[in-house]
C-alpha positions in Angstrom: 95.1 70.6 117.8 98.1 72.7 118.8 100.1 75.0 116.5 102.8 73.6 114.3 106.4 74.0 115.7 109.2 74.9 113.4 111.4 72.1 114.7 108.7 69.6 113.9 108.5 70.9 110.3 112.3 70.7 110.0 112.3 67.1 111.3 109.6 66.0 108.8 111.3 67.7 105.9 114.7 66.1 106.8 113.1 62.6 107.1 111.3 63.2 103.8 114.6 64.1 102.1 116.8 61.4 103.6 114.2 58.7 104.2 116.4 57.7 107.1 116.1 58.8 110.7 119.8 58.7 111.5 120.8 60.8 108.6 118.0 63.2 109.3 119.3 63.6 112.8 122.8 64.3 111.6 121.5 66.9 109.2 119.7 68.7 112.1 122.3 68.0 114.7 119.8 66.0 116.7 119.7 62.4 118.0 117.7 59.8 116.0 115.4 59.4 119.0 114.7 63.2 119.1 113.9 63.2 115.4 111.4 60.3 116.0 109.9 62.1 118.9 109.4 65.3 116.9 107.8 63.4 114.1 105.5 61.5 116.4 104.4 64.8 117.9 103.7 66.2 114.5 101.7 63.1 113.5 99.7 63.5 116.7 98.8 67.0 115.7 97.8 65.9 112.2 95.9 62.9 113.5 97.3 60.3 111.1 100.7 58.8 110.1 102.9 60.8 107.7 105.8 58.3 107.6 105.6 54.6 107.2 108.4 52.9 109.3 109.6 49.3 108.9 112.8 47.6 109.8 113.9 47.8 106.2 112.8 51.2 105.0 111.2 54.6 105.7 108.7 56.1 103.2 106.1 58.8 103.2 102.4 57.8 103.4 100.1 59.3 100.8 99.0 61.8 103.4 102.7 62.5 104.1 103.3 63.1 100.3 100.5 65.6 100.2 101.6 67.3 103.3 105.2 67.6 101.9 103.9 69.2 98.7 102.1 71.8 100.7 104.7 72.3 103.4 107.9 72.7 101.4 107.1 75.9 99.5 105.6 77.4 102.7 108.8 76.6 104.7 111.0 77.9 101.9 109.0 81.2 101.9 109.4 81.4 105.7 113.1 80.9 105.4 113.3 83.6 102.8 111.3 86.0 105.0 113.6 85.3 108.0 116.7 85.9 105.9 115.3 89.1 104.6 114.6 90.3 108.1 118.0 89.3 109.3 119.6 91.2 106.4 117.5 94.3 107.1 118.4 94.1 110.8 122.1 93.9 109.9 121.7 97.0 107.8 120.1 98.9 110.6 123.2 99.8 112.5 125.6 102.8 112.6 124.2 106.3 113.0 120.8 107.8 112.1 120.8 111.6 112.0 117.3 113.0 112.7 116.5 116.6 111.9 113.8 118.6 113.6 112.5 122.1 113.3 111.9 124.4 116.3 112.1 122.1 119.3 112.3 118.4 120.2 110.2 117.0 123.0 109.1 113.9 124.9 107.0 112.6 122.0 109.9 112.6 119.6 112.1 111.1 122.3 109.5 108.3 122.8 109.5 107.5 119.1 113.3 107.4 119.0 113.2 105.1 122.1 111.0 102.7 120.2 113.5 102.7 117.3 116.4 102.0 119.7 114.6 99.1 121.3 114.1 97.5 117.8 117.5 98.3 116.5 120.0 98.5 119.5 123.0 98.6 117.2 121.9 101.8 115.6 122.5 105.1 117.4 120.7 108.4 116.7 121.8 112.0 116.6 119.3 115.0 116.8 120.1 117.9 114.6 118.1 121.1 114.6 116.9 122.2 111.2 116.9 126.0 110.8 113.4 127.5 110.4 114.6 129.3 107.3 116.0 126.2 105.5 113.6 123.2 106.1 115.0 121.0 103.4 118.6 122.0 103.0 120.0 119.6 105.6 118.4 116.7 103.8 119.6 117.9 100.4 123.1 118.4 101.7 123.2 115.0 103.4 123.6 116.5 106.8 120.6 114.5 108.2 119.1 111.2 107.1 115.5 112.0 108.0 113.8 115.2 109.2 110.5 116.2 110.9 109.6 119.5 109.1 106.7 121.8 108.6 104.6 121.2 105.5 104.0 121.7 102.6 106.7 120.0 100.6 107.0 120.0 96.8 110.6 119.1 96.4 111.0 116.3 93.7 114.2 114.9 95.4 112.5 114.4 98.8 110.0 111.8 99.9 107.2 112.6 102.3 106.4 109.8 104.7 104.2 110.0 107.8 102.0 113.1 108.0 101.2 114.2 111.5 98.3 115.7 113.3 97.4 119.4 112.9 98.2 122.0 115.5 96.0 125.1 116.1 97.6 128.5 115.8 98.4 131.2 118.3 99.7 134.7 117.8 102.8 135.7 119.8 102.9 139.4 120.7 104.8 141.6 123.1 103.2 141.6 126.5 102.4 145.3 126.2 100.8 144.9 122.8 97.0 145.8 122.6 96.3 142.2 121.6 97.8 140.9 124.8 94.7 141.7 126.7 92.5 139.6 124.3 91.5 136.0 125.0 91.1 135.1 121.4 91.7 136.6 118.0 90.3 136.0 114.5 92.2 135.9 111.3 90.7 139.3 110.4 92.5 140.8 113.4 95.8 140.0 111.9 95.3 142.9 109.5 95.9 145.2 112.5 99.4 143.8 113.3 102.8 143.5 111.7 103.4 139.8 111.0 107.0 138.5 111.2 107.9 136.2 108.3 110.6 133.6 107.5 113.6 134.4 105.4 116.4 132.4 103.9 116.7 129.7 101.2 113.4 128.1 102.0 111.2 127.8 98.8 108.8 130.6 98.2 105.7 128.4 98.4 106.9 127.1 101.8 107.6 130.5 103.3 104.2 131.8 102.0 102.5 128.8 103.8 104.1 129.8 107.2 102.7 133.3 107.1 99.6 135.2 106.0 99.5 138.0 103.4 95.8 138.6 103.2 93.0 137.7 105.7 90.1 135.5 104.6 88.1 138.7 104.2 90.6 140.2 101.8 92.3 142.6 104.2 96.1 142.9 103.7 98.3 141.8 106.6 101.3 144.1 107.1 104.6 142.3 106.5 107.2 142.7 109.2 110.8 141.7 109.5 111.9 138.2 108.5 113.7 135.7 110.8 115.7 132.5 110.3 115.2 130.9 113.7 112.5 130.6 116.3 114.7 132.3 119.0 115.3 135.2 116.7 111.5 135.5 116.0 110.6 135.5 119.7 113.3 138.1 120.4 111.8 140.4 117.8 108.3 139.8 119.2 109.5 140.6 122.8 111.0 143.9 121.6 107.8 144.9 119.8 109.1 144.5 116.2 106.1 142.4 115.1 103.9 139.5 115.9 104.5 135.9 115.0 102.2 132.9 114.3 103.1 129.8 116.3 101.3 126.5 116.9 99.7 126.3 120.3 102.1 123.6 121.7 105.2 125.6 120.7 103.7 128.6 122.5 103.2 126.7 125.6 106.8 125.4 125.5 108.4 128.7 124.7 106.4 130.9 127.0 108.1 133.9 128.6 107.1 137.0 130.5 107.8 139.4 127.7 105.6 137.5 125.2 101.9 136.7 125.3 100.3 134.0 123.1 96.7 134.4 122.0 94.7 131.7 120.1 93.7 132.6 116.5 90.7 131.3 114.8 90.1 131.2 111.0 93.7 130.4 110.0 95.0 127.0 108.8 96.6 124.7 111.3 100.2 123.7 111.0 101.2 120.2 109.9 104.4 118.3 110.2 105.8 115.5 108.1 108.6 112.9 108.2 110.8 113.5 105.1 113.9 111.9 103.6 116.0 112.1 100.4 114.8 110.0 97.5 118.3 108.8 96.7 119.4 108.1 100.2 116.6 105.8 101.5 118.8 103.4 103.5 117.7 100.5 105.7 118.1 102.9 108.7 115.7 105.4 107.1 113.1 102.7 106.2 113.3 101.2 109.7 112.8 104.6 111.4 109.8 105.4 109.2 108.3 102.1 110.1 109.0 102.5 113.8 107.4 105.9 113.7 104.2 104.8 111.9 103.8 101.7 114.1 104.8 103.3 117.4 102.1 103.9 120.1 104.0 107.2 120.7 103.7 108.2 117.1 105.3 111.4 115.9 101.7 112.4 114.8 101.4 113.8 118.3 104.5 116.0 118.3 103.3 119.2 120.0 106.3 121.4 120.3 107.3 122.5 116.8 107.1 126.0 115.5 104.8 126.9 112.7 
């Protein structure tokens, strides 16, 4: 038996309500013969008559009565679902401002492309979020959503999709003694000056982006602080300190004056999709769903600074 068609359901419901094929056709903007054809097809699928037709009257068979009792609430629920989707789609238009830290890349572009295919009436704008102020743009309503480094403990923000971890590298000047090494351990960081993050970022967040003490308890010398990735790499290149970056960011921002060495024994960086609790619009919800359901999920973003 084939699947039930929506038009067949509508024809049966109209006939059940009107008990007249002509009036049912007028209600559906169909000819009387087309309504009869749809009903016959439905009865063929069911395998028995649903409507009893005579020259004087039209009435439901006992099977038709039972079918009507089951079908009407299901059809009503389907209509409500479709209307909800239409309403949501009408709300997903205008502009969605997407913040990002460090660098955007093909993975982020792919996720945005999925969103555009689903909601062509909604445009997007990419806004770089300063390294030193990961949550400020959201709190000041300068962006609608943002992909930022974790952790997050702000009560007014919502954490959505959490993405894959990225291993760490240490950026040093190319004439630094570490530049000749192929790998470093967390304990080696006690022998370099580590550049930190400054600015309005919460203290717990800034601490998570650096390292004060090695796992073995050795203090890590604190170097200058920076507000942007470009500023940090410039300081590294001029020998003012070393900086922890995720491996993918190191690959994207490679330069002759800076060498990147893998570091073992330090926590990997993680990214999350975040939005403001009081500004969760249809656009925000739709983008969060597009990200989590997209084959090119933002969980694979590989070019963001730690």
